[in-house]
Structures are given as C-alpha cells and as structure tokens.
C-alpha positions in Angstrom: 76.8 58.9 131.2 73.9 56.4 131.8 70.4 57.5 130.8 68.5 54.3 131.7 67.0 53.5 128.2 68.9 52.0 125.3 68.8 54.2 122.2 70.1 54.5 118.7 73.2 56.2 120.2 74.0 53.0 122.2 73.9 51.0 119.0 76.1 53.6 117.3 78.6 53.7 120.2 79.0 49.9 120.0 79.1 49.7 116.2 82.2 48.6 114.4 80.6 49.4 111.0 81.7 52.4 109.1 79.5 55.5 109.5 78.3 55.1 105.9 77.4 51.5 106.4 75.6 52.3 109.7 73.7 55.2 108.0 74.6 58.9 108.4 71.0 59.9 109.2 70.6 57.2 111.8 73.9 58.1 113.4 73.1 61.8 113.7 69.6 61.1 115.0 71.2 59.1 117.8 73.6 61.9 118.6 70.7 64.4 118.6 68.8 62.2 121.1 71.9 62.1 123.3 72.2 65.9 123.3 68.5 66.1 124.4 69.1 63.7 127.3 72.3 65.6 128.2 70.4 68.9 128.4 67.7 67.5 130.7 70.3 66.2 133.1 72.3 69.4 133.1 69.2 71.5 133.9 68.3 69.1 136.7 71.8 69.2 138.2 71.9 73.0 138.1 68.5 73.5 139.6 69.7 73.6 143.2 72.0 76.6 142.6 70.6 78.3 139.6 67.4 80.2 138.8 66.8 79.9 135.0 65.6 83.2 133.7 65.2 85.4 130.7 65.7 88.5 132.8 68.5 90.9 131.8 68.3 92.9 135.0 66.8 92.6 138.4 66.6 94.7 141.6 68.2 93.3 144.7 68.6 94.4 148.3 66.8 97.4 150.0 63.9 96.7 152.3 65.7 98.6 155.0 64.0 99.2 158.4 62.0 102.2 159.5 61.3 103.0 163.2 58.4 104.5 165.0 59.4 107.6 167.0 57.7 108.5 170.3 56.3 112.0 170.2 54.2 114.2 172.6 50.8 115.7 172.0 52.2 118.4 169.7 55.1 116.5 168.3 55.7 115.4 164.7 58.3 112.7 163.7 60.9 113.2 161.0 60.2 111.6 157.7 62.0 108.3 157.0 62.8 106.3 153.9 64.2 103.0 153.0 67.1 102.3 150.6 65.9 101.2 147.1 68.3 98.3 146.5 70.7 97.9 143.7 70.5 96.7 140.1 71.9 93.2 139.4 72.6 92.2 135.8 73.1 88.8 134.2 75.4 88.2 131.3 74.7 86.5 128.0 77.5 84.7 126.2 77.6 82.5 123.1 79.7 79.4 123.4 80.5 77.4 120.3 82.3 74.2 119.3 82.5 73.0 115.7 83.1 69.4 114.7 84.5 68.9 111.2 85.2 65.8 109.1 86.2 64.9 105.6 83.9 62.9 103.4 86.5 60.1 103.6 86.2 60.0 107.4 82.7 58.5 107.1 83.9 55.9 104.6 86.7 54.7 106.9 85.7 55.4 110.5 83.4 53.3 112.7 80.3 54.4 114.4 82.0 54.0 117.8 84.6 56.6 116.7 81.9 59.1 115.7 80.1 58.5 119.0 83.3 59.3 120.9 83.5 62.6 119.0 79.9 63.4 120.0 80.5 62.5 123.6 83.5 64.8 123.8 81.2 67.7 122.9 79.1 66.9 125.9 82.2 66.9 128.1 83.3 70.3 126.8 79.8 71.7 127.4 79.8 70.4 131.0 83.2 72.0 131.6 82.1 75.3 130.2 78.9 75.4 132.3 81.0 74.5 135.4 83.5 77.3 134.6 80.7 79.9 134.3 79.2 78.8 137.7 82.6 78.9 139.4 83.5 82.3 137.9 80.2 83.7 139.3 80.7 82.2 142.8 84.4 82.6 143.5 85.1 86.0 141.9 84.7 88.7 144.7 84.7 91.7 142.3 81.8 93.5 140.7 81.9 94.3 137.0 80.0 97.5 136.4 80.9 97.8 132.7 79.7 94.6 131.1 78.2 95.3 127.6 75.3 93.1 126.6 76.6 92.7 123.0 74.4 89.8 122.0 71.2 91.8 122.8 71.0 95.6 122.9 74.4 96.9 123.9 73.1 97.9 127.3 75.7 98.2 130.0 74.8 95.8 132.9 76.2 95.7 136.4 77.4 92.2 137.2 77.8 91.7 140.9 79.5 89.2 143.2 78.1 87.7 146.4 78.0 90.4 149.2 81.5 91.9 149.1 81.5 95.0 151.2 80.7 97.2 148.2 78.4 99.5 150.3 75.3 98.4 148.3 72.1 97.7 150.1 71.8 94.4 152.0 68.3 93.2 153.1 67.8 93.0 156.9 68.0 89.6 158.6 65.0 87.5 159.6 64.9 89.0 163.1 65.6 92.6 162.1 69.4 92.3 162.0 71.1 95.0 160.0 74.5 94.6 158.2 77.1 97.2 157.5 77.2 97.2 153.7 80.7 98.8 153.7 82.3 95.9 155.7 80.0 92.9 155.5 81.5 90.3 153.1 80.8 86.7 152.1 84.3 86.1 151.0 86.2 84.9 154.0 89.6 83.5 154.8 90.9 81.3 157.6 92.1 83.2 160.7 95.4 81.3 161.0 95.5 77.5 160.6 92.1 76.1 159.6 89.9 75.8 162.7 86.4 74.7 163.4 85.6 78.4 164.1 86.5 79.3 160.5 83.9 76.8 159.3 81.3 78.0 161.8 81.9 81.6 160.6 81.3 80.8 156.9 78.2 78.8 157.7 76.8 81.6 159.9 77.6 84.2 157.2 74.8 82.7 155.1 72.5 81.4 157.9 72.1 84.7 159.5 70.3 86.1 156.5 67.4 83.6 156.3 64.6 82.1 158.4 64.8 78.6 156.9 66.5 76.3 154.5 68.8 73.3 154.4 72.4 74.2 154.5 75.1 72.5 152.4 78.9 73.0 152.5 80.8 72.0 149.3 84.5 71.2 149.5 87.3 69.9 147.3 88.4 66.3 147.9 91.8 67.6 149.0 90.1 69.1 152.1 88.2 65.9 153.1 91.0 64.8 155.5 90.9 68.2 157.2 87.2 68.1 157.7 87.3 64.6 159.1 89.9 65.7 161.6 87.3 67.8 163.5 86.0 64.7 165.2 84.1 66.6 167.9 82.2 68.7 165.4 81.9 66.4 162.3 79.9 63.2 162.2 81.0 61.1 159.2 78.8 58.9 157.1 79.9 55.3 157.7 81.0 52.8 155.2 78.7 49.8 154.9 81.7 47.6 155.6 82.2 49.1 159.1 80.1 48.1 162.1 80.6 51.0 164.7 80.7 50.4 168.4 77.2 50.5 170.1 78.2 53.5 172.3 79.5 55.8 169.5 77.6 58.6 167.9 77.0 57.9 164.3 74.9 59.1 161.4 71.9 57.2 160.0 73.3 57.4 156.5 76.0 55.3 154.7 78.9 56.6 152.7 78.8 56.4 148.9 82.0 54.4 148.3 81.7 54.4 144.5 82.1 58.1 143.8 85.1 59.7 145.5 84.7 63.2 143.9 81.0 63.8 144.2 79.5 62.5 147.5 78.1 63.5 150.9 80.6 62.6 153.6 78.9 63.6 156.8 77.3 66.4 158.9 78.7 69.4 160.7 77.2 69.7 164.2 74.7 72.5 163.2 73.1 70.1 160.7 75.0 71.2 157.6 75.6 68.4 155.2 79.1 68.4 153.8 79.7 67.3 150.2 82.9 66.7 148.2 82.3 68.3 144.8 84.6 68.0 141.7 84.0 71.6 140.7 85.1 73.2 143.9 88.8 74.5 143.6 91.3 73.2 146.1 91.6 75.5 149.2 88.0 76.8 148.8 84.7 75.9 150.5 81.3 77.1 149.4 78.1 77.1 151.4 74.5 78.0 150.6 70.9 77.3 151.7 68.6 75.1 149.7 65.1 76.3 150.0 66.1 80.0 150.1 66.1 82.0 146.9 68.9 80.5 144.7 72.3 82.2 144.7 72.8 82.2 140.9 70.8 83.0 137.8 71.4 81.4 134.4 70.2 83.8 131.7 68.8 82.4 128.5 67.3 84.3 125.5 64.0 82.4 125.9 62.9 79.5 128.1 65.0 76.5 127.3 67.2 78.2 124.7 70.4 77.8 126.9 70.5 74.1 126.0 73.3 72.7 123.9 72.1 72.6 120.3 73.3 71.9 116.8 73.1 75.4 115.4 74.2 74.7 111.9 75.5 72.1 109.5 77.8 73.1 106.7 78.9 70.8 103.8 81.5 72.0 101.4 83.0 69.0 99.7 85.2 67.4 100.9 84.5 68.9 104.3 81.4 68.5 106.5 80.9 70.4 109.8 78.4 70.6 112.6 78.4 73.6 114.9 77.4 72.9 118.5 76.3 76.0 120.4 75.0 77.0 123.9 73.9 80.6 124.5 73.8 81.5 128.2 75.4 83.4 131.0 75.6 82.9 134.8 75.6 85.6 137.4 75.0 86.1 141.1 71.3 86.8 142.0 70.7 86.3 145.7 73.9 88.0 147.0 73.4 86.8 150.6 72.7 83.1 149.8 76.3 82.0 149.4 79.6 82.4 151.1 83.1 81.2 150.3 85.9 80.3 152.7 89.5 80.4 151.4 91.7 78.1 153.4 95.0 78.8 151.6 95.8 82.0 153.5 94.5 84.6 155.9 93.3 87.0 153.1 90.8 86.0 150.4 92.4 85.3 147.0 90.2 84.5 144.0 91.1 81.2 142.2 92.3 81.2 138.6 89.5 79.6 136.6 90.3 78.7 133.0 88.2 75.6 132.3 
C-alpha cells in the first residue's frame, strides 16, 4: 500500500538485519506510523458510504403527508397526524488480532519478516471492515434483538435497507408515497438479466431523492454482462484504442491497471458503473452520492474505531501485541441503497464469512 512518503517502516521492510540489530523501538515506531497511515486511508475510502457517528440509536422515516380538506361555511375537517418514524440502531463490536513472538524470534528474524507480519494485520483489518459493510448492505433481514453488550446492555433494533417491513418510509421528492408493506430495495432479476432489471434497481433508489450522483457497483464476473448492453451502456475506452469518428463514446479512459476496482462506463441515465472487489458475485449495489449516506459506522468516541495497538504483553520467553478495532456498521438511510440479485428470480442473501 503506497503512502507517498518514505518512512521508518520502508527501511524496516527492506532490512535484512535481525530485529534486534535494527532496533526494536525503531521497528515498532515504524509499524505504529504504518497503522496511522492505514487508518487515514480506510476512513477516506469509507467516507462515500459511511457516516461516522457515536450515536447508538437514531430515528428514521416518518414525515408522512397531510392533506387540506375542503369544507363549507359550517364545516370542520377531521384531525390528521403523520407517522413518527422508526428507531434505527447501530451495533458496536470489538475486533481483535494478537501477534505473538518468542524472544528468540527477534534475535533470528529480519526486519523484513517483522514488517510482513505487521502488514498482514492491516490486510486482516481491511477484510473485517469490508465484511461488516457487506453484512449491513446485503442482509435483507432486520434484527430487533441485538444487545449492546459493550455499552449498556440496551436492546437495539438493527435494520436493513427498506425491506417491506411495514415501517415508515419518507415520501418522495415530489410527494410520492410508498407502500411500506410491499416496497423493498432487495430485488432479483425477472428472468434472464435484462436492461429493465438494471433500470429497476437504479430507479428504486433514484425515486426517493431530489439530487445526487448515482453509482452502480458490480462484481468483475458481471462485467461482460454489463458490456453486452451496447445500446444502454457506454464503455470507457482503453487509451490504446482509437474509436471511429462517428461512434458514441465517453470522454473518460479506462483504468487498465486495476481490474477489480475501476469505473468501466456509464449507463444511459448517467449512472457510473464500477467494478468493486467487495461486491459478491451475482449481486449489484447502487446508491446516490450527495444524498444522506446509506450506512453508519458507530464508534465509542470520534476516531476510536481506528485500528490500534491496545496492549503489549511480555512474559518471557513470549512477547505479544494486541491489535484492536472497536466499531460496528449498520444501515442508516434505508432508502439510499438497493441490491439486485442476478442469480435467480427471488432475492437470496449471500454468505459472508470474511
């Protein structure tokens, strides 16, 4: 993972000296600096989808519509009220990974080998954050019995994206109303994947907001299927290709260096389509950037969700470092996100393990 500035960790990673010869304090200072840079990058990458918060519970939905009634001179309209919305809770979970060495390890192993151990912790942290994000997005089921064990034992309602659970849905930007008992943001293809399926999942989010830039995230396995919709999809071109003068083409070039994380083109309603490594095969996810974020990442206090070294423990001949990250991810804006399952005609939640 490049950070742009050479640091002690770069020296450690290239060192063929033993850890003792390099200097234990210098080695761990370099690792700590690496963790700090990693945390900054992770927060920046999550910012598009995630609202960082210390909130345990929020209120979502409601703001239903009232109507003026026409009455005569002696008339009196019936009283009206709006629905009050629904509680949406956010989980808090403690994630831990200990690293343990013997004293002899530092006498025999090189700085490069220690650096590889430290880098593997970062990889594990990225995978865990990705897992929590995917669990929040792709699970269509509410959990009304989550116990906030790390805080005050309060039972919190964890909710999915809009899933026909009869809970209040805010009206659309032009006064549209939605049947909360049937309206869902977990869709499946009608038969074989068609352009109308993609239109449907995009509109499922778009109809709830007045503005925002829409994105559709897909797995690389679905790239060929998207490219096959040549009348609806305009691909970003390789710099190695000179298109014919009379063909419609985008004004952006294709990133040819990253096959698993890149924008590949535009759907005809202006939605940019990205291949993302964390999207499961047979699933597509869409949301609007610029609208309230679909997810919330809960932390105990601002910044405390970062990967940290929580403790060091030395009991000769063993030495251990405990890396921890305390956070939870839950759905916040239930309407700003929709999933299309392309593996069948009924939505099936993916198995998410790591």
